[in-house]
Backbone atoms as SQL, in Angstrom:
CREATE TABLE atoms (id INTEGER PRIMARY KEY, chain TEXT, resi INTEGER, resn TEXT, atom TEXT, x REAL, y REAL, z REAL);
INSERT INTO atoms VALUES
  (1, 'A', 1, 'MET', 'N', 0.817, -1.244, 0.015),
  (2, 'A', 1, 'MET', 'CA', -0.040, -0.035, 0.036),
  (3, 'A', 1, 'MET', 'C', 0.951, 1.185, 0.160),
  (4, 'A', 2, 'LYS', 'N', 0.613, 2.365, -1.011),
  (5, 'A', 2, 'LYS', 'CA', 1.393, 3.446, -0.963),
  (6, 'A', 2, 'LYS', 'C', 0.917, 4.505, -0.050),
  (7, 'A', 3, 'LEU', 'N', 1.719, 5.176, 0.517),
  (8, 'A', 3, 'LEU', 'CA', 1.372, 6.144, 1.564),
  (9, 'A', 3, 'LEU', 'C', 1.934, 7.444, 1.105),
  (10, 'A', 4, 'ARG', 'N', 1.261, 8.516, 1.159),
  (11, 'A', 4, 'ARG', 'CA', 1.859, 9.960, 0.966),
  (12, 'A', 4, 'ARG', 'C', 1.515, 11.016, 1.950),
  (13, 'A', 5, 'LEU', 'N', 2.421, 11.669, 2.077),
  (14, 'A', 5, 'LEU', 'CA', 2.108, 12.751, 3.100),
  (15, 'A', 5, 'LEU', 'C', 1.523, 13.968, 2.378),
  (16, 'A', 6, 'ILE', 'N', 0.712, 14.562, 3.103),
  (17, 'A', 6, 'ILE', 'CA', 0.051, 15.580, 2.664),
  (18, 'A', 6, 'ILE', 'C', 0.372, 16.938, 3.432),
  (19, 'A', 7, 'ALA', 'N', 0.247, 18.172, 3.031),
  (20, 'A', 7, 'ALA', 'CA', 0.747, 19.300, 3.467),
  (21, 'A', 7, 'ALA', 'C', 1.134, 19.435, 5.045),
  (22, 'A', 8, 'LEU', 'N', 2.262, 19.808, 5.357),
  (23, 'A', 8, 'LEU', 'CA', 2.730, 19.724, 6.778),
  (24, 'A', 8, 'LEU', 'C', 2.569, 18.476, 7.500),
  (25, 'A', 9, 'ALA', 'N', 2.674, 17.449, 6.856),
  (26, 'A', 9, 'ALA', 'CA', 2.850, 16.141, 7.191),
  (27, 'A', 9, 'ALA', 'C', 1.433, 15.689, 7.940),
  (28, 'A', 10, 'LEU', 'N', 0.445, 15.471, 7.141),
  (29, 'A', 10, 'LEU', 'CA', -0.754, 14.720, 7.647),
  (30, 'A', 10, 'LEU', 'C', -0.218, 13.332, 7.862),
  (31, 'A', 11, 'LEU', 'N', -0.267, 12.635, 8.735),
  (32, 'A', 11, 'LEU', 'CA', 0.665, 11.607, 9.133),
  (33, 'A', 11, 'LEU', 'C', 0.201, 10.408, 9.332),
  (34, 'A', 12, 'LEU', 'N', 0.962, 9.277, 9.325),
  (35, 'A', 12, 'LEU', 'CA', 0.759, 8.012, 9.714),
  (36, 'A', 12, 'LEU', 'C', 1.110, 7.757, 11.004),
  (37, 'A', 13, 'VAL', 'N', 0.168, 6.960, 11.624),
  (38, 'A', 13, 'VAL', 'CA', 0.662, 6.774, 12.995),
  (39, 'A', 13, 'VAL', 'C', -0.231, 5.706, 13.790),
  (40, 'A', 14, 'GLY', 'N', 0.334, 5.296, 14.812),
  (41, 'A', 14, 'GLY', 'CA', -0.544, 4.429, 15.777),
  (42, 'A', 14, 'GLY', 'C', 0.108, 4.428, 17.162),
  (43, 'A', 15, 'LEU', 'N', -0.615, 4.188, 18.134),
  (44, 'A', 15, 'LEU', 'CA', -0.071, 4.040, 19.672),
  (45, 'A', 15, 'LEU', 'C', -0.417, 2.797, 19.873),
  (46, 'A', 16, 'SER', 'N', 0.597, 2.199, 20.827),
  (47, 'A', 16, 'SER', 'CA', 0.147, 1.164, 21.578),
  (48, 'A', 16, 'SER', 'C', 0.913, 1.198, 22.882),
  (49, 'A', 17, 'PRO', 'N', 0.244, 0.560, 23.836),
  (50, 'A', 17, 'PRO', 'CA', 0.883, 0.820, 25.302),
  (51, 'A', 17, 'PRO', 'C', 1.938, -0.190, 25.467),
  (52, 'A', 18, 'GLY', 'N', 3.134, 0.243, 25.979),
  (53, 'A', 18, 'GLY', 'CA', 4.232, -0.602, 26.512),
  (54, 'A', 18, 'GLY', 'C', 4.629, -1.628, 25.856),
  (55, 'A', 19, 'CYS', 'N', 4.904, -1.514, 24.595),
  (56, 'A', 19, 'CYS', 'CA', 5.588, -2.601, 23.845),
  (57, 'A', 19, 'CYS', 'C', 7.008, -2.591, 24.192),
  (58, 'A', 20, 'GLN', 'N', 7.655, -3.715, 23.957),
  (59, 'A', 20, 'GLN', 'CA', 9.019, -3.949, 24.278),
  (60, 'A', 20, 'GLN', 'C', 9.824, -3.548, 22.998),
  (61, 'A', 21, 'THR', 'N', 11.038, -3.048, 22.926),
  (62, 'A', 21, 'THR', 'CA', 11.900, -2.727, 21.829),
  (63, 'A', 21, 'THR', 'C', 12.304, -3.953, 21.071),
  (64, 'A', 22, 'SER', 'N', 12.053, -5.344, 21.809),
  (65, 'A', 22, 'SER', 'CA', 12.409, -6.350, 21.085),
  (66, 'A', 22, 'SER', 'C', 11.522, -6.903, 19.951),
  (67, 'A', 23, 'GLU', 'N', 10.415, -6.097, 19.939),
  (68, 'A', 23, 'GLU', 'CA', 9.381, -6.380, 18.787),
  (69, 'A', 23, 'GLU', 'C', 10.119, -5.893, 17.590),
  (70, 'A', 24, 'PRO', 'N', 9.819, -6.842, 16.584),
  (71, 'A', 24, 'PRO', 'CA', 10.383, -6.554, 15.038),
  (72, 'A', 24, 'PRO', 'C', 10.156, -5.145, 14.698),
  (73, 'A', 25, 'GLY', 'N', 11.107, -4.210, 14.383),
  (74, 'A', 25, 'GLY', 'CA', 10.765, -3.042, 13.696),
  (75, 'A', 25, 'GLY', 'C', 10.522, -1.898, 14.719),
  (76, 'A', 26, 'VAL', 'N', 10.560, -2.246, 15.984),
  (77, 'A', 26, 'VAL', 'CA', 10.456, -1.335, 17.038),
  (78, 'A', 26, 'VAL', 'C', 11.727, -0.721, 17.552),
  (79, 'A', 27, 'LEU', 'N', 12.045, 0.608, 17.438),
  (80, 'A', 27, 'LEU', 'CA', 13.324, 1.199, 17.971),
  (81, 'A', 27, 'LEU', 'C', 13.357, 1.819, 19.368),
  (82, 'A', 28, 'SER', 'N', 14.335, 1.942, 20.042),
  (83, 'A', 28, 'SER', 'CA', 14.502, 2.658, 21.277),
  (84, 'A', 28, 'SER', 'C', 14.828, 4.234, 20.845),
  (85, 'A', 29, 'PRO', 'N', 14.541, 5.060, 21.616),
  (86, 'A', 29, 'PRO', 'CA', 14.945, 6.574, 21.100),
  (87, 'A', 29, 'PRO', 'C', 16.434, 6.631, 20.807),
  (88, 'A', 30, 'GLY', 'N', 17.212, 5.789, 21.443),
  (89, 'A', 30, 'GLY', 'CA', 18.654, 5.832, 21.206),
  (90, 'A', 30, 'GLY', 'C', 19.051, 5.267, 19.826),
  (91, 'A', 31, 'GLN', 'N', 18.159, 4.535, 19.202),
  (92, 'A', 31, 'GLN', 'CA', 18.362, 3.963, 17.938),
  (93, 'A', 31, 'GLN', 'C', 17.786, 4.695, 16.649),
  (94, 'A', 32, 'VAL', 'N', 17.137, 5.925, 17.106),
  (95, 'A', 32, 'VAL', 'CA', 16.745, 6.868, 16.119),
  (96, 'A', 32, 'VAL', 'C', 17.637, 7.757, 15.578),
  (97, 'A', 33, 'THR', 'N', 17.955, 8.002, 14.468),
  (98, 'A', 33, 'THR', 'CA', 18.922, 8.952, 13.959),
  (99, 'A', 33, 'THR', 'C', 18.384, 9.935, 12.921),
  (100, 'A', 34, 'ALA', 'N', 18.968, 11.016, 12.832),
  (101, 'A', 34, 'ALA', 'CA', 18.499, 12.113, 11.738),
  (102, 'A', 34, 'ALA', 'C', 18.427, 11.550, 10.293),
  (103, 'A', 35, 'SER', 'N', 19.336, 10.429, 9.939),
  (104, 'A', 35, 'SER', 'CA', 19.217, 9.841, 8.626),
  (105, 'A', 35, 'SER', 'C', 17.915, 9.268, 8.389),
  (106, 'A', 36, 'MET', 'N', 17.084, 8.954, 9.339),
  (107, 'A', 36, 'MET', 'CA', 15.812, 8.283, 9.379),
  (108, 'A', 36, 'MET', 'C', 14.552, 9.355, 8.925),
  (109, 'A', 37, 'PHE', 'N', 15.251, 10.726, 8.967),
  (110, 'A', 37, 'PHE', 'CA', 14.183, 12.068, 8.327),
  (111, 'A', 37, 'PHE', 'C', 13.342, 11.538, 7.489),
  (112, 'A', 38, 'GLY', 'N', 12.135, 11.894, 7.621),
  (113, 'A', 38, 'GLY', 'CA', 10.946, 11.659, 6.522),
  (114, 'A', 38, 'GLY', 'C', 10.326, 10.140, 6.396),
  (115, 'A', 39, 'GLN', 'N', 11.028, 9.332, 7.302),
  (116, 'A', 39, 'GLN', 'CA', 10.629, 7.859, 7.183),
  (117, 'A', 39, 'GLN', 'C', 9.575, 7.521, 8.207),
  (118, 'A', 40, 'VAL', 'N', 8.831, 6.666, 8.050),
  (119, 'A', 40, 'VAL', 'CA', 7.865, 6.100, 9.174),
  (120, 'A', 40, 'VAL', 'C', 8.709, 5.276, 10.159),
  (121, 'A', 41, 'VAL', 'N', 8.702, 5.665, 11.421),
  (122, 'A', 41, 'VAL', 'CA', 9.366, 4.952, 12.446),
  (123, 'A', 41, 'VAL', 'C', 8.372, 4.567, 13.806),
  (124, 'A', 42, 'LYS', 'N', 8.810, 3.573, 14.304),
  (125, 'A', 42, 'LYS', 'CA', 7.943, 2.990, 15.515),
  (126, 'A', 42, 'LYS', 'C', 9.085, 3.028, 16.682),
  (127, 'A', 43, 'VAL', 'N', 8.689, 3.912, 17.758),
  (128, 'A', 43, 'VAL', 'CA', 9.693, 3.986, 18.742),
  (129, 'A', 43, 'VAL', 'C', 9.075, 3.742, 20.004),
  (130, 'A', 44, 'THR', 'N', 9.671, 2.840, 21.020),
  (131, 'A', 44, 'THR', 'CA', 9.072, 2.754, 22.497),
  (132, 'A', 44, 'THR', 'C', 10.176, 3.273, 23.220),
  (133, 'A', 45, 'GLY', 'N', 9.523, 3.856, 24.321),
  (134, 'A', 45, 'GLY', 'CA', 10.422, 4.446, 25.368),
  (135, 'A', 45, 'GLY', 'C', 9.470, 4.948, 26.567),
  (136, 'A', 46, 'LYS', 'N', 10.178, 5.501, 27.666),
  (137, 'A', 46, 'LYS', 'CA', 9.515, 5.817, 28.669),
  (138, 'A', 46, 'LYS', 'C', 9.226, 7.547, 28.660),
  (139, 'A', 47, 'VAL', 'N', 7.986, 7.954, 28.878),
  (140, 'A', 47, 'VAL', 'CA', 7.583, 9.172, 28.780),
  (141, 'A', 47, 'VAL', 'C', 8.339, 9.993, 30.063),
  (142, 'A', 48, 'SER', 'N', 9.199, 10.989, 29.521),
  (143, 'A', 48, 'SER', 'CA', 9.785, 11.723, 30.588),
  (144, 'A', 48, 'SER', 'C', 9.119, 13.159, 30.648),
  (145, 'A', 49, 'LEU', 'N', 8.516, 13.611, 29.649),
  (146, 'A', 49, 'LEU', 'CA', 7.685, 14.921, 29.713),
  (147, 'A', 49, 'LEU', 'C', 6.492, 14.741, 28.826),
  (148, 'A', 50, 'ALA', 'N', 5.317, 15.410, 29.279),
  (149, 'A', 50, 'ALA', 'CA', 4.052, 15.315, 28.510),
  (150, 'A', 50, 'ALA', 'C', 3.613, 16.946, 28.757),
  (151, 'A', 51, 'VAL', 'N', 3.336, 17.326, 27.737),
  (152, 'A', 51, 'VAL', 'CA', 2.830, 18.790, 27.703),
  (153, 'A', 51, 'VAL', 'C', 1.350, 18.826, 26.841),
  (154, 'A', 52, 'GLU', 'N', 0.301, 19.025, 27.469),
  (155, 'A', 52, 'GLU', 'CA', -0.963, 19.157, 26.614),
  (156, 'A', 52, 'GLU', 'C', -0.984, 20.706, 26.194),
  (157, 'A', 53, 'ASN', 'N', -1.400, 20.914, 24.947),
  (158, 'A', 53, 'ASN', 'CA', -1.465, 22.169, 24.384),
  (159, 'A', 53, 'ASN', 'C', -0.117, 22.867, 24.407),
  (160, 'A', 54, 'PRO', 'N', 0.978, 22.175, 23.701),
  (161, 'A', 54, 'PRO', 'CA', 2.434, 22.821, 23.847),
  (162, 'A', 54, 'PRO', 'C', 2.456, 24.215, 22.945),
  (163, 'A', 55, 'TRP', 'N', 2.914, 25.313, 23.503),
  (164, 'A', 55, 'TRP', 'CA', 3.141, 26.542, 22.960),
  (165, 'A', 55, 'TRP', 'C', 1.885, 27.083, 22.409),
  (166, 'A', 56, 'GLY', 'N', 0.741, 26.566, 23.071),
  (167, 'A', 56, 'GLY', 'CA', -0.494, 27.209, 22.490),
  (168, 'A', 56, 'GLY', 'C', -0.904, 26.641, 21.089),
  (169, 'A', 57, 'GLN', 'N', -0.275, 25.487, 20.708),
  (170, 'A', 57, 'GLN', 'CA', -0.756, 25.039, 19.363),
  (171, 'A', 57, 'GLN', 'C', -1.602, 23.835, 19.373),
  (172, 'A', 58, 'GLY', 'N', -2.199, 23.526, 20.642),
  (173, 'A', 58, 'GLY', 'CA', -3.210, 22.454, 20.625),
  (174, 'A', 58, 'GLY', 'C', -2.456, 21.255, 20.582),
  (175, 'A', 59, 'GLY', 'N', -3.241, 20.066, 20.897),
  (176, 'A', 59, 'GLY', 'CA', -2.511, 18.651, 20.728),
  (177, 'A', 59, 'GLY', 'C', -1.940, 18.309, 21.959),
  (178, 'A', 60, 'MET', 'N', -0.533, 17.555, 21.764),
  (179, 'A', 60, 'MET', 'CA', 0.175, 16.926, 22.746),
  (180, 'A', 60, 'MET', 'C', 1.637, 16.934, 22.318),
  (181, 'A', 61, 'TYR', 'N', 2.487, 17.200, 23.344),
  (182, 'A', 61, 'TYR', 'CA', 3.881, 16.880, 23.060),
  (183, 'A', 61, 'TYR', 'C', 4.457, 16.046, 24.228),
  (184, 'A', 62, 'ALA', 'N', 5.162, 15.047, 23.721),
  (185, 'A', 62, 'ALA', 'CA', 5.883, 14.079, 24.807),
  (186, 'A', 62, 'ALA', 'C', 7.135, 13.928, 24.386),
  (187, 'A', 63, 'ARG', 'N', 8.234, 13.385, 25.270),
  (188, 'A', 63, 'ARG', 'CA', 9.326, 13.131, 24.956),
  (189, 'A', 63, 'ARG', 'C', 9.481, 11.607, 25.662),
  (190, 'A', 64, 'LEU', 'N', 10.115, 10.740, 24.686),
  (191, 'A', 64, 'LEU', 'CA', 10.352, 9.582, 25.109),
  (192, 'A', 64, 'LEU', 'C', 11.958, 9.359, 25.200),
  (193, 'A', 65, 'GLU', 'N', 12.241, 8.527, 26.198),
  (194, 'A', 65, 'GLU', 'CA', 13.731, 8.385, 26.518),
  (195, 'A', 65, 'GLU', 'C', 13.787, 6.865, 26.588),
  (196, 'A', 66, 'GLY', 'N', 15.025, 6.454, 26.327),
  (197, 'A', 66, 'GLY', 'CA', 15.441, 4.981, 26.487),
  (198, 'A', 66, 'GLY', 'C', 16.626, 4.809, 25.451),
  (199, 'A', 67, 'GLY', 'N', 17.349, 3.716, 25.862),
  (200, 'A', 67, 'GLY', 'CA', 18.484, 3.242, 24.995),
  (201, 'A', 67, 'GLY', 'C', 19.673, 4.529, 24.732),
  (202, 'A', 68, 'GLY', 'N', 19.717, 5.318, 25.724),
  (203, 'A', 68, 'GLY', 'CA', 20.664, 6.372, 25.766),
  (204, 'A', 68, 'GLY', 'C', 20.151, 7.480, 24.740),
  (205, 'A', 69, 'GLY', 'N', 18.905, 7.709, 24.490),
  (206, 'A', 69, 'GLY', 'CA', 18.587, 8.596, 23.478),
  (207, 'A', 69, 'GLY', 'C', 17.187, 9.450, 23.819),
  (208, 'A', 70, 'ILE', 'N', 16.705, 10.353, 23.212),
  (209, 'A', 70, 'ILE', 'CA', 15.539, 10.878, 23.569),
  (210, 'A', 70, 'ILE', 'C', 14.885, 11.363, 22.165),
  (211, 'A', 71, 'VAL', 'N', 13.653, 11.165, 22.127),
  (212, 'A', 71, 'VAL', 'CA', 12.909, 11.389, 20.864),
  (213, 'A', 71, 'VAL', 'C', 11.605, 12.085, 21.386),
  (214, 'A', 72, 'GLY', 'N', 11.047, 13.287, 20.618),
  (215, 'A', 72, 'GLY', 'CA', 10.050, 14.026, 20.784),
  (216, 'A', 72, 'GLY', 'C', 8.861, 13.223, 20.051),
  (217, 'A', 73, 'VAL', 'N', 7.670, 13.409, 20.623),
  (218, 'A', 73, 'VAL', 'CA', 6.339, 12.813, 19.898),
  (219, 'A', 73, 'VAL', 'C', 5.389, 13.902, 19.771),
  (220, 'A', 74, 'ARG', 'N', 4.967, 14.350, 18.722),
  (221, 'A', 74, 'ARG', 'CA', 3.825, 15.617, 18.610),
  (222, 'A', 74, 'ARG', 'C', 2.567, 14.698, 18.033),
  (223, 'A', 75, 'VAL', 'N', 1.619, 15.235, 18.804),
  (224, 'A', 75, 'VAL', 'CA', 0.190, 14.773, 18.452),
  (225, 'A', 75, 'VAL', 'C', -0.471, 16.005, 18.094),
  (226, 'A', 76, 'GLN', 'N', -0.898, 16.049, 16.740),
  (227, 'A', 76, 'GLN', 'CA', -1.816, 17.030, 16.291),
  (228, 'A', 76, 'GLN', 'C', -2.936, 17.241, 17.024),
  (229, 'A', 77, 'ASP', 'N', -3.384, 18.583, 17.087),
  (230, 'A', 77, 'ASP', 'CA', -4.706, 18.846, 17.891),
  (231, 'A', 77, 'ASP', 'C', -5.929, 18.119, 17.225),
  (232, 'A', 78, 'ASP', 'N', -6.063, 17.974, 15.874),
  (233, 'A', 78, 'ASP', 'CA', -7.223, 17.043, 15.425),
  (234, 'A', 78, 'ASP', 'C', -7.188, 15.834, 15.615),
  (235, 'A', 79, 'VAL', 'N', -6.113, 15.246, 16.089),
  (236, 'A', 79, 'VAL', 'CA', -6.096, 13.801, 16.378),
  (237, 'A', 79, 'VAL', 'C', -6.282, 13.676, 18.105),
  (238, 'A', 80, 'TRP', 'N', -5.596, 14.604, 18.603),
  (239, 'A', 80, 'TRP', 'CA', -5.757, 14.478, 20.179),
  (240, 'A', 80, 'TRP', 'C', -7.147, 14.724, 20.680),
  (241, 'A', 81, 'LEU', 'N', -7.769, 15.600, 20.215),
  (242, 'A', 81, 'LEU', 'CA', -9.067, 15.976, 20.710),
  (243, 'A', 81, 'LEU', 'C', -10.058, 15.004, 20.732),
  (244, 'A', 82, 'PRO', 'N', -10.292, 14.095, 19.551),
  (245, 'A', 82, 'PRO', 'CA', -11.140, 13.045, 19.724),
  (246, 'A', 82, 'PRO', 'C', -10.595, 11.760, 20.130),
  (247, 'A', 83, 'MET', 'N', -9.413, 11.740, 20.744),
  (248, 'A', 83, 'MET', 'CA', -8.807, 10.557, 21.334),
  (249, 'A', 83, 'MET', 'C', -9.625, 10.228, 22.540),
  (250, 'A', 84, 'SER', 'N', -9.552, 8.900, 22.794),
  (251, 'A', 84, 'SER', 'CA', -10.288, 8.371, 24.057),
  (252, 'A', 84, 'SER', 'C', -9.331, 8.684, 25.372),
  (253, 'A', 85, 'ALA', 'N', -9.918, 8.601, 26.524),
  (254, 'A', 85, 'ALA', 'CA', -9.299, 8.983, 27.739),
  (255, 'A', 85, 'ALA', 'C', -8.119, 8.052, 28.152),
  (256, 'A', 86, 'ALA', 'N', -8.446, 6.719, 27.451),
  (257, 'A', 86, 'ALA', 'CA', -7.300, 5.427, 27.674),
  (258, 'A', 86, 'ALA', 'C', -6.276, 5.904, 26.711),
  (259, 'A', 87, 'ASP', 'N', -6.441, 6.201, 25.607),
  (260, 'A', 87, 'ASP', 'CA', -5.396, 6.622, 24.768),
  (261, 'A', 87, 'ASP', 'C', -4.524, 7.884, 25.188),
  (262, 'A', 88, 'LYS', 'N', -5.160, 8.975, 25.811),
  (263, 'A', 88, 'LYS', 'CA', -4.485, 10.042, 26.295),
  (264, 'A', 88, 'LYS', 'C', -3.729, 9.594, 27.549),
  (265, 'A', 89, 'ALA', 'N', -4.212, 8.741, 28.222),
  (266, 'A', 89, 'ALA', 'CA', -3.607, 8.257, 29.507),
  (267, 'A', 89, 'ALA', 'C', -2.119, 7.711, 29.194),
  (268, 'A', 90, 'ARG', 'N', -2.012, 7.296, 28.087),
  (269, 'A', 90, 'ARG', 'CA', -0.641, 6.531, 27.531),
  (270, 'A', 90, 'ARG', 'C', 0.498, 7.715, 27.495),
  (271, 'A', 91, 'PHE', 'N', -0.001, 8.932, 27.690),
  (272, 'A', 91, 'PHE', 'CA', 0.976, 9.972, 27.405),
  (273, 'A', 91, 'PHE', 'C', 1.443, 10.448, 28.853),
  (274, 'A', 92, 'GLN', 'N', 1.264, 9.783, 30.084),
  (275, 'A', 92, 'GLN', 'CA', 1.429, 10.173, 31.314),
  (276, 'A', 92, 'GLN', 'C', 3.057, 9.989, 31.524),
  (277, 'A', 93, 'LYS', 'N', 3.690, 11.034, 32.376),
  (278, 'A', 93, 'LYS', 'CA', 5.048, 10.925, 32.477),
  (279, 'A', 93, 'LYS', 'C', 5.265, 9.718, 33.290),
  (280, 'A', 94, 'GLY', 'N', 6.328, 8.868, 33.091),
  (281, 'A', 94, 'GLY', 'CA', 6.826, 7.749, 33.752),
  (282, 'A', 94, 'GLY', 'C', 6.133, 6.450, 33.041),
  (283, 'A', 95, 'LYS', 'N', 5.174, 6.585, 32.176),
  (284, 'A', 95, 'LYS', 'CA', 4.807, 5.433, 31.548),
  (285, 'A', 95, 'LYS', 'C', 5.472, 4.982, 30.223),
  (286, 'A', 96, 'ARG', 'N', 5.598, 3.833, 29.938),
  (287, 'A', 96, 'ARG', 'CA', 6.162, 3.371, 28.560),
  (288, 'A', 96, 'ARG', 'C', 5.174, 3.269, 27.554),
  (289, 'A', 97, 'MET', 'N', 5.466, 3.732, 26.482),
  (290, 'A', 97, 'MET', 'CA', 4.761, 3.852, 25.330),
  (291, 'A', 97, 'MET', 'C', 5.250, 3.690, 24.043),
  (292, 'A', 98, 'THR', 'N', 4.655, 3.317, 22.914),
  (293, 'A', 98, 'THR', 'CA', 4.964, 3.407, 21.675),
  (294, 'A', 98, 'THR', 'C', 4.440, 4.270, 20.698),
  (295, 'A', 99, 'ALA', 'N', 5.112, 5.176, 19.949),
  (296, 'A', 99, 'ALA', 'CA', 4.554, 6.021, 18.960),
  (297, 'A', 99, 'ALA', 'C', 5.176, 5.568, 17.549),
  (298, 'A', 100, 'GLU', 'N', 4.188, 5.692, 16.629),
  (299, 'A', 100, 'GLU', 'CA', 4.646, 5.282, 15.233),
  (300, 'A', 100, 'GLU', 'C', 4.254, 6.581, 14.419),
  (301, 'A', 101, 'GLY', 'N', 5.092, 7.039, 13.646),
  (302, 'A', 101, 'GLY', 'CA', 4.650, 8.156, 12.703),
  (303, 'A', 101, 'GLY', 'C', 5.936, 8.655, 11.914),
  (304, 'A', 102, 'VAL', 'N', 5.927, 9.578, 11.063),
  (305, 'A', 102, 'VAL', 'CA', 6.768, 10.268, 10.324),
  (306, 'A', 102, 'VAL', 'C', 7.713, 11.094, 11.255),
  (307, 'A', 103, 'LEU', 'N', 9.085, 10.677, 10.969),
  (308, 'A', 103, 'LEU', 'CA', 10.142, 11.420, 11.685),
  (309, 'A', 103, 'LEU', 'C', 10.529, 12.767, 11.045),
  (310, 'A', 104, 'PHE', 'N', 10.542, 13.917, 11.884),
  (311, 'A', 104, 'PHE', 'CA', 11.004, 15.130, 11.382),
  (312, 'A', 104, 'PHE', 'C', 12.127, 15.615, 12.597),
  (313, 'A', 105, 'GLN', 'N', 12.757, 16.812, 11.902),
  (314, 'A', 105, 'GLN', 'CA', 13.777, 17.136, 12.919),
  (315, 'A', 105, 'GLN', 'C', 13.326, 18.629, 13.156),
  (316, 'A', 106, 'ALA', 'N', 13.201, 19.032, 14.267),
  (317, 'A', 106, 'ALA', 'CA', 12.919, 20.362, 14.809),
  (318, 'A', 106, 'ALA', 'C', 14.248, 21.073, 15.489),
  (319, 'A', 107, 'GLY', 'N', 15.047, 21.747, 14.861),
  (320, 'A', 107, 'GLY', 'CA', 16.335, 22.207, 15.444),
  (321, 'A', 107, 'GLY', 'C', 17.117, 20.955, 15.570),
  (322, 'A', 108, 'LYS', 'N', 17.667, 20.701, 16.795),
  (323, 'A', 108, 'LYS', 'CA', 18.399, 19.476, 16.988),
  (324, 'A', 108, 'LYS', 'C', 17.693, 18.329, 17.315),
  (325, 'A', 109, 'GLU', 'N', 16.313, 18.627, 17.537),
  (326, 'A', 109, 'GLU', 'CA', 15.490, 17.507, 18.179),
  (327, 'A', 109, 'GLU', 'C', 14.876, 16.528, 17.186),
  (328, 'A', 110, 'LEU', 'N', 14.910, 15.322, 17.342),
  (329, 'A', 110, 'LEU', 'CA', 13.997, 14.411, 16.445),
  (330, 'A', 110, 'LEU', 'C', 12.684, 14.250, 16.966),
  (331, 'A', 111, 'VAL', 'N', 11.702, 14.411, 16.160),
  (332, 'A', 111, 'VAL', 'CA', 10.326, 14.293, 16.643),
  (333, 'A', 111, 'VAL', 'C', 9.601, 13.413, 15.753),
  (334, 'A', 112, 'VAL', 'N', 8.626, 12.359, 16.394),
  (335, 'A', 112, 'VAL', 'CA', 7.669, 11.554, 15.521),
  (336, 'A', 112, 'VAL', 'C', 6.406, 12.432, 15.646),
  (337, 'A', 113, 'ILE', 'N', 5.995, 12.505, 14.352),
  (338, 'A', 113, 'ILE', 'CA', 4.646, 13.315, 14.291),
  (339, 'A', 113, 'ILE', 'C', 3.556, 12.247, 14.128),
  (340, 'A', 114, 'HIS', 'N', 2.625, 12.289, 15.269),
  (341, 'A', 114, 'HIS', 'CA', 1.514, 11.273, 15.270),
  (342, 'A', 114, 'HIS', 'C', 0.136, 12.110, 14.650),
  (343, 'A', 115, 'GLY', 'N', -0.329, 11.409, 13.690),
  (344, 'A', 115, 'GLY', 'CA', -1.445, 12.156, 13.159),
  (345, 'A', 115, 'GLY', 'C', -2.285, 11.185, 12.225),
  (346, 'A', 116, 'ARG', 'N', -2.859, 11.744, 11.273),
  (347, 'A', 116, 'ARG', 'CA', -3.851, 10.928, 10.450),
  (348, 'A', 116, 'ARG', 'C', -3.228, 10.139, 9.285),
  (349, 'A', 117, 'THR', 'N', -3.823, 9.121, 8.829),
  (350, 'A', 117, 'THR', 'CA', -3.183, 8.410, 7.753),
  (351, 'A', 117, 'THR', 'C', -3.600, 8.869, 6.460),
  (352, 'A', 118, 'ALA', 'N', -2.643, 9.091, 5.562),
  (353, 'A', 118, 'ALA', 'CA', -3.055, 9.633, 4.083),
  (354, 'A', 118, 'ALA', 'C', -2.624, 8.571, 3.188),
  (355, 'A', 119, 'LEU', 'N', -3.638, 8.129, 2.393),
  (356, 'A', 119, 'LEU', 'CA', -3.545, 7.166, 1.364),
  (357, 'A', 119, 'LEU', 'C', -3.469, 7.619, 0.022);
């Protein structure tokens, strides 16, 4: 199935609770590199920071840590608002979570953008 990105990264993604990085294709934040920019990545780590409505932009921003690295996760407002309470609870500080999405770079930070699927 062919996927394409639409303006400002209308995105591919899924969340699943607490997957182990031993799952095929799942990376730790320390394994994610800038060379993966623009690719769909699946990352599991411990939430070290969680901010709802970051910078007044709506949605959610979280930081995952593990494997000696850090990766940001950005959930767009149009995806965050209709999310169930159970899905939102996965973003609590201290919990392990898996985020899947397109990898972008914001300054020096690598960020997985969690959004809608565009076919």
